[in-house]
Every structure is written in structure tokens, then in C-alpha cells.
RODO-2510 file (C-alpha; in nm, 4 decimals, decimal comma):
residues 151
     n   res          X          Y          Z
     1     x     3,7214     6,8367    -9,3917
     2     x     3,7988     7,0847    -9,1217
     3     x     3,9395     7,4092    -9,2585
     4     x     3,8653     7,6700    -8,9955
     5     x     4,1302     7,7923    -8,7531
     6     x     3,8937     7,7225    -8,4616
     7     x     3,9108     7,3496    -8,5351
     8     x     4,2910     7,3321    -8,5776
     9     x     4,5066     7,1653    -8,3146
    10     x     4,8394     7,3105    -8,4322
    11     x     4,9853     7,5530    -8,6852
    12     x     5,3349     7,5857    -8,8275
    13     x     5,3089     7,9461    -8,9443
    14     x     5,4734     8,1380    -9,2276
    15     x     5,8394     8,2040    -9,1571
    16     x     5,8631     7,8947    -8,9343
    17     x     6,0795     7,5935    -9,0176
    18     x     6,0697     7,2454    -8,8645
    19     x     6,2599     6,9259    -8,9356
    20     x     6,1657     6,5895    -8,7881
    21     x     5,8730     6,3547    -8,7363
    22     x     5,5245     6,4981    -8,6820
    23     x     5,2538     6,2815    -8,5255
    24     x     4,9216     6,4397    -8,4315
    25     x     4,5489     6,4056    -8,3641
    26     x     4,2898     6,6429    -8,5053
    27     x     4,3774     6,8980    -8,7736
    28     x     4,7221     7,0483    -8,8281
    29     x     4,8069     7,3238    -9,0767
    30     x     5,1528     7,3898    -9,2173
    31     x     5,2152     7,7336    -9,3707
    32     x     5,5943     7,7351    -9,3231
    33     x     5,8715     7,4923    -9,4151
    34     x     5,8646     7,1300    -9,2986
    35     x     6,1125     6,8514    -9,3703
    36     x     6,0641     6,4956    -9,2418
    37     x     5,7724     6,2576    -9,1836
    38     x     5,4051     6,3154    -9,1022
    39     x     5,1825     6,0458    -8,9502
    40     x     4,8222     6,0862    -8,8359
    41     x     4,4774     5,9332    -8,8538
    42     x     4,3344     6,2817    -8,9046
    43     x     4,3693     6,5856    -9,1360
    44     x     4,6779     6,7721    -9,2574
    45     x     4,6415     7,1057    -9,4379
    46     x     4,9380     7,2395    -9,6334
    47     x     4,8731     7,6075    -9,6941
    48     x     4,9609     7,8256    -9,9906
    49     x     5,3255     7,9262    -9,9681
    50     x     5,4177     7,6239    -9,7552
    51     x     5,7139     7,4102    -9,8606
    52     x     5,6953     7,0523    -9,7394
    53     x     5,9509     6,7817    -9,8115
    54     x     5,8124     6,4729    -9,6396
    55     x     5,6688     6,1259    -9,6486
    56     x     5,3057     6,1863    -9,5493
    57     x     5,0694     5,9209    -9,4118
    58     x     4,7362     6,0624    -9,2908
    59     x     4,3600     6,0152    -9,3277
    60     x     4,3002     6,3389    -9,5223
    61     x     4,5405     6,5880    -9,6736
    62     x     4,4486     6,9207    -9,8332
    63     x     4,7323     7,0806   -10,0307
    64     x     4,7635     7,4418   -10,1501
    65     x     5,1449     7,4672   -10,1226
    66     x     5,4520     7,2831   -10,2524
    67     x     5,5076     6,9197   -10,1537
    68     x     5,7974     6,6931   -10,2434
    69     x     5,7444     6,3378   -10,1232
    70     x     5,4906     6,0590   -10,1249
    71     x     5,1407     6,0941    -9,9814
    72     x     4,9396     5,8019    -9,8472
    73     x     4,5855     5,8850    -9,7340
    74     x     4,3243     5,6464    -9,5983
    75     x     4,0351     5,8774    -9,6948
    76     x     4,1249     6,1486    -9,9491
    77     x     4,3874     6,3749   -10,1041
    78     x     4,2815     6,7223   -10,2228
    79     x     4,5127     6,9280   -10,4448
    80     x     4,3973     7,2899   -10,4833
    81     x     4,5611     7,5585   -10,7000
    82     x     4,8363     7,6700   -10,6782
    83     x     4,9521     7,3362   -10,5281
    84     x     5,2598     7,1605   -10,6650
    85     x     5,3227     6,7959   -10,5782
    86     x     5,6292     6,5988   -10,6827
    87     x     5,5718     6,2477   -10,5522
    88     x     5,3324     5,9572   -10,5560
    89     x     4,9801     5,9400   -10,4141
    90     x     4,8040     5,6371   -10,2691
    91     x     4,4433     5,7085   -10,1681
    92     x     4,0869     5,5908   -10,2305
    93     x     3,9811     5,9428   -10,3361
    94     x     4,1715     6,2180   -10,5213
    95     x     4,0479     6,5694   -10,5967
    96     x     4,2585     6,7877   -10,8293
    97     x     4,1733     7,1482   -10,9219
    98     x     4,2711     7,3260   -11,2443
    99     x     4,6107     7,4902   -11,2102
   100     x     4,7631     7,2182   -10,9916
   101     x     5,0993     7,0709   -11,0945
   102     x     5,1275     6,6988   -11,0105
   103     x     5,4432     6,5122   -11,1098
   104     x     5,4109     6,1522   -10,9972
   105     x     5,1901     5,8463   -10,9972
   106     x     4,8582     5,7831   -10,8295
   107     x     4,7302     5,4512   -10,7014
   108     x     4,3635     5,4524   -10,6130
   109     x     4,2993     5,1977   -10,3405
   110     x     3,9501     5,0527   -10,3628
   111     x     3,8666     5,0339    -9,9946
   112     x     3,7443     4,6793   -10,0667
   113     x     3,9056     4,5289    -9,7566
   114     x     3,7323     4,7860    -9,5339
   115     x     3,3986     4,7115    -9,7023
   116     x     3,4514     4,3368    -9,6584
   117     x     3,5211     4,3909    -9,2874
   118     x     3,1931     4,5855    -9,2572
   119     x     3,0041     4,3033    -9,4320
   120     x     3,1640     4,0455    -9,2003
   121     x     3,0496     4,2460    -8,8958
   122     x     2,6920     4,2686    -9,0271
   123     x     2,6863     3,8988    -9,1158
   124     x     2,8301     3,8015    -8,7769
   125     x     2,5616     4,0020    -8,5981
   126     x     2,2866     3,8406    -8,8074
   127     x     2,4295     3,4850    -8,8049
   128     x     2,2765     3,2253    -8,5733
   129     x     2,4904     3,1368    -8,2730
   130     x     2,5175     2,7720    -8,3848
   131     x     2,8590     2,8407    -8,5401
   132     x     2,7400     2,8660    -8,8992
   133     x     3,0245     2,9038    -9,1467
   134     x     2,8336     3,1656    -9,3470
   135     x     3,0547     3,4460    -9,2167
   136     x     3,3721     3,2726    -9,3382
   137     x     3,2392     3,2544    -9,6935
   138     x     3,2312     3,6347    -9,7103
   139     x     3,6036     3,6399    -9,7857
   140     x     3,5129     3,5939   -10,1522
   141     x     3,5596     3,9048   -10,3671
   142     x     3,2691     4,1444   -10,3916
   143     x     3,1690     4,1793   -10,7565
   144     x     2,9504     4,4629   -10,8751
   145     x     2,8167     4,4756   -11,2292
   146     x     2,7294     4,8103   -11,3814
   147     x     2,5073     4,8168   -11,6886
   148     x     2,5732     5,0956   -11,9406
   149     x     2,3052     5,3619   -11,9538
   150     x     2,1203     5,4180   -12,2810
   151     x     2,0751     5,7866   -12,3471
***
């Protein structure tokens, strides 16, 4: 994930306050106070000392500050000390450092539907043009068996 200031599109600095709906592309960092909603298909960084009270829906979120509200991420949520989160998380990947305070629930989405879409695309490209119904049968669940390792 992008962390350098050179790659950031916007910054809400320390001492700044904003209330409303934030929609953005690229990487945005909040170091001040924010109250409202955040929507993006990219990365949100909540810096140490930041206070965010929001419903957050982004691809990636990296948290060092205080967040009150639910976070939905399509890629990953990272909680780094001294982060404090009071709310629920929905994401396929969650990273939590020692020293983080998380008060809420986490639902790990499997990403299965995205994987099935990728398989459909591959099968459609490889399928003969005669209208074979092989691609339609891919809607069945993908089952993976993992054998326990003997140590």
C-alpha cells in the first residue's frame, strides 16, 4: 500500500476538521478530525492522532488513529498501534498489530465470487465457440481440500 507523501492525492492535516462525504481516487491521508462517510476504490490512511467518526467503504485502509464506525474494505484493513477502532470490519484480509484496541466484530469475506468470475473469464476464453454450456456449470461452489501436515 502507498504510504509516502509523494503518492498521496490529498491530506487532511493535524488541526483540521471536516464533516461530510469524502469520495476520492488514489491515496488520501487523514491526520485531523473527520466526521461523515468515506467512499473510494483506493487507499485511505488514518494517521496517528487522527479522530475519525465515519462509515468507511474503500479498497484498503491503514489505521494508526482513532476510528468510530464500520469499515468495509474490498482488499484489506490494517490496524497499527496505537490504533483504536470501535466498529465492525468486513474485509477479505485483516492485519492487527500488538497494542491495537479493536471493539467490534469482523467478517472475513472469502473473495469467492471474484475468483469465480475470474474462472468464468478463463473458461469463456478457452471454450469452443459452438455455445458449449461448460461455462455455465462453473457457478458451482469451488471446494478446496487441505490435508493436515504430519510433522
